[in-house]
C-alpha positions in Angstrom: 56.7 115.0 -52.6 55.9 118.1 -50.9 58.6 121.2 -51.0 57.9 121.1 -47.3 61.2 119.7 -45.5 62.8 120.5 -42.6 65.0 123.0 -43.6 62.4 124.6 -46.4 63.6 128.5 -47.3 66.8 127.8 -44.4 69.5 128.1 -47.0 72.2 128.3 -44.2 73.7 126.9 -40.8 72.6 129.4 -38.7 69.4 130.1 -39.9 68.8 126.2 -39.6 70.2 126.2 -35.7 68.3 129.5 -35.1 64.7 128.0 -36.5 64.7 124.3 -35.2 66.3 125.2 -31.9 64.9 128.5 -30.9 62.1 129.8 -33.1 60.3 126.6 -33.7 59.2 125.9 -30.2 58.0 129.4 -29.5 54.3 129.5 -29.0 52.1 131.9 -30.9 50.4 135.5 -30.0 48.2 136.1 -32.8 47.6 139.7 -32.1 45.4 140.5 -34.8 43.3 137.9 -36.8 39.1 138.4 -38.2 38.4 135.0 -36.9 34.9 134.3 -35.5 35.1 133.7 -31.7 31.8 132.1 -32.3 33.4 128.8 -34.0 35.9 128.5 -31.2 33.8 128.3 -28.8 31.2 125.8 -30.3 34.4 124.2 -31.5 33.2 124.0 -35.3 34.2 120.9 -37.1 34.1 121.4 -40.9 32.8 119.4 -43.4 35.5 119.8 -46.1 38.5 121.8 -47.4 36.9 124.3 -49.2 34.8 125.5 -46.2 38.1 125.9 -44.4 39.9 127.2 -46.9 38.1 129.1 -49.7 35.5 130.8 -47.2 36.0 134.0 -46.7 39.4 134.2 -47.9 40.1 136.5 -50.7 43.5 135.9 -51.2 42.4 132.7 -52.6 39.6 134.1 -54.2 41.8 136.9 -56.7 44.5 133.9 -57.6 41.1 131.9 -58.9 39.8 134.8 -60.4 43.3 135.8 -62.0 42.9 132.3 -63.6 40.1 133.0 -65.8 37.1 131.4 -63.3 33.6 132.4 -63.5 32.8 134.4 -60.3 29.7 132.0 -59.5 32.4 129.1 -59.2 34.3 130.6 -56.4 31.8 132.7 -54.6 28.8 131.5 -56.0 26.6 128.4 -55.4 28.9 126.2 -57.2 29.5 123.2 -55.0 32.5 122.6 -53.0 34.2 120.1 -55.2 34.1 122.7 -58.1 35.6 125.5 -55.9 38.5 123.1 -54.5 39.2 122.0 -57.9 40.1 125.7 -59.2 41.6 126.3 -57.3 43.8 123.3 -56.9 44.3 124.2 -61.0 45.9 127.6 -60.3 48.2 126.8 -57.5 51.3 125.7 -59.9 50.8 128.8 -62.2 51.7 131.2 -58.7 54.8 130.4 -58.7 56.5 133.2 -56.4 53.5 133.8 -54.9 53.2 133.5 -51.1 50.2 131.4 -51.5 51.6 129.0 -52.9 54.3 128.5 -49.6 51.0 129.0 -47.0 49.3 126.2 -49.0 51.6 123.5 -49.1 52.7 124.5 -45.3 48.9 123.8 -44.2 48.7 120.6 -46.2 51.9 119.4 -44.6 51.6 120.4 -41.2 47.6 120.2 -40.6 46.6 117.5 -42.9 49.8 115.2 -43.3 49.7 115.3 -47.1 52.7 115.5 -48.8 51.9 115.9 -52.2 52.0 119.0 -54.7 48.8 120.4 -55.1 47.5 120.7 -58.8 44.8 119.7 -61.1 45.6 116.0 -60.8 46.1 115.6 -57.4 42.8 117.6 -56.2 41.0 114.8 -55.9 43.3 112.8 -53.7 44.1 116.1 -51.6 40.1 116.6 -51.3 39.4 112.7 -50.3 42.0 112.4 -47.8 41.8 116.3 -46.0 38.1 115.8 -46.2 39.0 112.5 -44.0 40.9 114.5 -41.5 38.6 116.8 -40.7 35.7 114.7 -39.5 38.6 113.6 -37.2 37.9 114.9 -33.4 41.2 115.9 -33.8 40.5 118.9 -36.2 37.9 120.8 -34.8 38.4 124.2 -34.1 39.9 124.3 -30.6 42.6 120.9 -31.3 43.9 122.9 -34.5 44.7 126.0 -32.3 46.0 123.7 -29.9 48.4 121.7 -31.9 49.2 125.2 -33.2 50.5 125.9 -29.9 48.7 129.6 -29.9 48.6 131.2 -26.4 46.5 134.4 -27.3 44.3 135.5 -30.1 43.1 139.1 -30.5 40.0 138.9 -32.5 39.1 142.4 -34.1 35.3 143.7 -33.0 33.0 146.4 -33.7 32.4 148.8 -30.7 28.4 147.5 -30.6 29.3 143.7 -30.3 27.9 142.1 -27.7 31.1 139.9 -27.3 28.7 137.2 -25.8 30.9 134.5 -27.5 34.6 136.3 -25.7 32.3 136.1 -22.2 31.5 132.0 -22.8 35.4 131.6 -23.7 36.5 133.4 -21.1 33.8 131.2 -18.6 34.7 127.6 -19.8 37.5 126.5 -18.3 38.2 123.9 -20.9 39.7 126.5 -23.4 42.8 126.7 -23.3 43.8 129.3 -25.5 43.2 132.9 -24.5 40.6 134.8 -26.9 40.1 138.6 -26.5 39.0 140.9 -28.2 40.2 144.1 -30.3 38.5 147.2 -30.2 37.6 148.7 -34.1 35.5 152.1 -34.1 36.1 152.5 -37.8 32.3 152.9 -38.3 31.8 155.4 -35.8 35.0 157.7 -37.1 34.3 157.5 -41.0 31.7 160.3 -41.0 31.7 160.6 -44.4 30.8 157.3 -45.4 27.5 155.4 -46.1 25.6 154.4 -43.1 27.3 156.4 -40.8 24.1 157.9 -39.4 22.5 154.4 -39.1 26.0 153.2 -37.0 25.3 156.5 -34.7 22.1 154.8 -34.1 23.0 151.2 -33.0 25.9 152.7 -31.2 23.9 154.5 -28.9 21.8 151.8 -28.4 24.8 149.5 -27.3 26.1 152.3 -25.1 22.7 152.5 -23.6 23.2 156.9 -24.0 21.6 159.1 -26.6 23.8 160.4 -29.1 23.8 163.9 -30.2 26.8 165.4 -30.4 30.3 164.2 -31.5 30.5 165.1 -27.1 28.1 161.9 -27.1 29.9 159.9 -29.5 33.1 159.9 -27.6 31.9 159.3 -24.2 29.6 156.0 -25.9 32.6 154.9 -27.6 34.7 155.4 -24.4 31.8 153.3 -22.6 32.6 150.7 -24.9 36.1 150.7 -24.6 35.6 150.1 -20.9 33.5 147.4 -21.7 35.9 145.6 -24.2 38.7 146.1 -21.2 36.1 144.1 -19.1 36.6 141.2 -21.1 40.8 141.4 -21.6 40.8 144.1 -24.5 44.7 144.1 -25.3 44.9 146.6 -28.5 42.6 148.3 -30.5 42.6 148.5 -34.6 41.9 151.4 -36.8 41.3 150.3 -40.9 42.3 153.8 -42.0 42.3 155.2 -45.8 44.9 157.3 -45.0 46.3 158.8 -41.5 44.8 161.8 -40.4 45.9 165.1 -38.6 43.2 168.0 -39.4 42.9 169.6 -35.7 39.8 172.0 -35.1 37.8 173.7 -32.2 35.1 171.5 -30.2 32.7 174.0 -32.3 33.5 173.0 -35.2 33.9 169.4 -34.6 30.0 169.6 -33.3 28.6 171.6 -36.5 30.3 169.1 -38.6 28.5 166.0 -36.9 25.2 168.1 -37.0 25.6 168.5 -40.4 26.5 164.4 -40.7 23.2 163.3 -38.8 21.1 165.8 -40.5 22.2 163.4 -43.9 23.7 166.5 -45.6 27.2 165.9 -47.4 30.6 166.8 -45.7 33.5 167.9 -47.2 36.4 165.7 -47.4 38.5 168.5 -44.9 35.2 168.6 -42.4 35.4 164.7 -42.6 39.5 164.7 -41.3 38.2 167.5 -38.5 36.6 165.1 -37.6 37.9 162.4 -37.2 40.9 163.3 -35.9 38.9 165.0 -32.9 37.7 161.2 -32.5 41.3 159.8 -32.9 42.7 162.2 -30.5 40.4 161.0 -27.8 40.5 157.2 -28.3 44.5 157.9 -28.0 44.3 159.5 -24.7 42.1 156.7 -23.8 44.0 153.8 -24.8 47.0 155.5 -23.0 45.0 155.7 -19.2 44.3 151.9 -19.8 47.5 150.8 -21.7 46.5 148.7 -24.5 47.8 148.7 -27.8 47.0 151.5 -30.8 46.9 150.0 -34.4 46.9 152.1 -37.3 46.7 149.7 -40.6 46.8 152.6 -43.4 47.1 152.6 -47.0 44.5 150.6 -48.9 42.2 152.0 -51.4 38.9 150.0 -51.0 36.0 148.1 -53.0 38.0 149.6 -56.5 35.5 147.2 -58.4 32.1 149.0 -58.3 30.1 146.3 -60.3 32.1 143.4 -57.9 31.3 145.8 -55.0 27.8 146.0 -55.5 27.7 141.9 -56.2 29.9 140.7 -53.3 30.0 143.7 -50.9 33.4 144.7 -49.2 36.6 142.6 -48.3 36.0 140.3 -51.2 39.4 140.7 -52.9 38.8 144.1 -55.1 41.0 146.1 -52.3 44.9 147.4 -53.6 47.5 149.7 -52.7 46.7 153.4 -52.2 49.6 155.8 -52.7 49.5 158.7 -50.3 51.9 160.4 -48.2 50.6 160.3 -44.7 54.1 161.0 -42.9 53.2 164.4 -42.2 50.1 163.5 -40.6 51.5 160.6 -38.6 53.8 162.3 -37.0 51.4 165.6 -36.4 49.2 163.1 -34.7 51.7 160.9 -32.6 53.3 164.1 -31.5 49.8 165.7 -30.3 49.3 163.1 -28.0 52.9 162.9 -26.8 52.6 166.5 -25.9 49.7 166.0 -24.0 51.8 163.2 -22.4 48.5 160.7 -23.5 50.5 158.6 -27.0 49.9 154.8 -25.9 51.5 151.7 -27.3 51.3 152.1 -31.1 52.0 149.9 -34.2 52.3 151.6 -37.5 51.5 149.4 -40.9 51.4 150.7 -43.8 50.1 148.6 -47.0 52.5 150.3 -49.3 56.1 148.6 -49.1 57.1 152.7 -50.1 56.5 153.6 -46.4 58.9 151.2 -44.7 61.8 153.8 -44.4 59.8 156.9 -43.7 57.9 154.6 -40.8 61.4 153.4 -39.5 62.5 156.9 -38.9 59.4 157.8 -37.2 59.6 155.0 -34.4 62.8 156.7 -33.4 61.0 160.1 -32.8 58.4 158.9 -30.0 59.3 155.9 -28.1 59.0 156.3 -24.5 59.9 154.1 -21.1 56.7 152.3 -20.9 58.1 149.4 -22.9 61.0 148.7 -25.4 59.8 149.6 -28.8 57.1 150.9 -27.3 56.5 152.8 -30.9 56.4 149.9 -33.6 57.1 149.5 -37.4 54.2 146.6 -38.2 54.7 143.2 -39.5 54.6 143.2 -43.3 51.0 143.2 -44.0 48.6 142.0 -46.5 50.0 142.4 -49.7 53.6 142.7 -48.2 53.4 139.1 -46.3 55.4 137.6 -49.1 58.6 136.6 -48.6 60.1 139.3 -50.2 57.8 141.8 -47.5 58.8 140.4 -45.0 62.6 140.2 -45.5 62.3 143.8 -46.9 60.4 145.0 -43.4 62.7 143.1 -41.5 65.6 144.7 -43.2 64.1 148.4 -43.3 63.9 148.0 -39.5 66.9 146.8 -38.8 68.4 149.2 -40.4 66.6 152.5 -38.8 65.5 151.0 -35.7 66.1 148.0 -33.5 65.1 144.6 -34.8 65.2 143.0 -31.4 62.2 144.8 -30.0 60.0 143.8 -33.1 56.8 142.0 -31.7 56.8 139.7 -34.5 54.3 138.1 -36.8 50.0 138.1 -36.8 47.8 136.1 -39.4 45.5 139.5 -40.0 43.4 136.3 -41.0 39.7 134.6 -41.0 41.3 130.8 -41.5 41.9 128.8 -38.7 44.8 127.4 -40.3 46.6 130.6 -41.3 48.9 129.7 -38.0 51.6 128.4 -40.4 52.2 132.0 -41.2 54.0 132.4 -38.4 56.4 129.4 -39.2 56.9 131.5 -42.6 57.5 134.7 -41.2 59.9 132.6 -38.3 61.9 130.6 -40.8 62.2 134.5 -43.1 63.5 135.7 -40.0 66.1 132.9 -38.9 67.3 133.1 -42.4 67.6 136.9 -42.9 69.7 137.2 -39.1 71.6 134.0 -40.4 72.7 135.5 -43.5 74.0 138.3 -41.2 75.7 136.0 -38.9 77.2 134.0 -41.7 78.9 137.2 -43.7 80.2 138.3 -40.9 78.1 141.5 -40.1 77.0 140.2 -36.8 78.9 137.9 -34.0 77.6 134.0 -34.2 76.7 134.3 -30.1 74.1 131.4 -30.5 73.0 132.5 -26.6 72.4 136.1 -27.6 70.8 135.0 -31.4 68.7 132.5 -29.6 67.1 135.0 -27.1 66.9 137.5 -29.8 65.1 135.1 -32.1 62.8 134.1 -29.2 61.9 137.2 -28.6 61.1 138.5 -31.8 58.6 135.2 -31.9 57.1 135.7 -29.0 58.4 137.4 -25.8 58.2 140.8 -27.0 54.7 140.9 -28.1 54.2 138.7 -24.7 55.6 142.2 -22.8 53.8 144.3 -25.3 50.4 143.1 -25.0 50.4 142.4 -21.5 50.2 138.5 -21.7 
């Protein structure tokens, strides 16, 4: 029988009451994910469990690789049934890994599969799940609907036409609100390969020539307005590390012209250019009352051989160790001094930064909304049970947990909405422990509102839903 029981993870009576009476019923705001809006509009129906589960999911790929499986039978040309078998055979060995919980939550919630997945049960799971996937009740839109999702924030490049977002907005049969999120990393990463070509693509998308850093700012603002016209609520910056190296306009222009000519620029020059563009964008976000998300702390593409074979975002990234505290406060302070600091969510991939981020929040809060500056939910390698507990406790210790905007999937899978359930169970259990230890009153009305706010209401206010 499945480990997913009614009281899964809920180890005390307060937690059980809070989850089943309050958290469980709340809609989902998935404000940061990587799903494809085209698949929502076209209401895709997946052929088999491998396609919806293993396609694009580097979390799963990493675990299968760790089991000694050949890459061809993970991301290569091997048939889908073989790939699924390898995943099923790996899973029993992944005790303590959140993938074990996520997998069985998804099997239970979407497929009513009530057994433990292993090499021995793989065929049964394959047959039953694939049969369910052929049902009209398991199209992409139906999955979103049954998951009680109110808003989906995709991740989109400034040069994107957003054609699928337009079509979704015009289709009255689609009940969920799907909005683009603005991710201008390629216009900021001046030192990386492909920058010159990207500036050409940005020029075309913005309908204007770009011959200077000032033009880059104008083009990015142009595209930001286009995103906002289609309901953009947030932006996202995937930073290797947070930069703050202020420079004069003259210096920034020289750096840009050097890069456009194909000349190699120094890291200091790159940081100066990035700072100038980030400060410009921060001001523009503040003017439009949209949220700035800063994700940092990843060391990317560490395995050159596999990067050359598979490309980026395929499971060869890890946590980096770099002190960004001074840069974060410098960057936020520069915008604050101008009165142009937008709502901001800070995420570090390194859990050692939890306390540092928790103390930064209190330095820059504002009157626009409760919790204007947020410590984002446990992200990527941290969205484990332990990682979520640590982030929640750190945030509670150093800031105001009741103002937290809660969970996101950060996923490419339409079955990942159960991660919100996972988070909510962990949240209720942590709160329940405090209550039953006598550290907080057993006031159900206050506790219930607190849980509902963290699960949904705070995010609804924060993202102007």
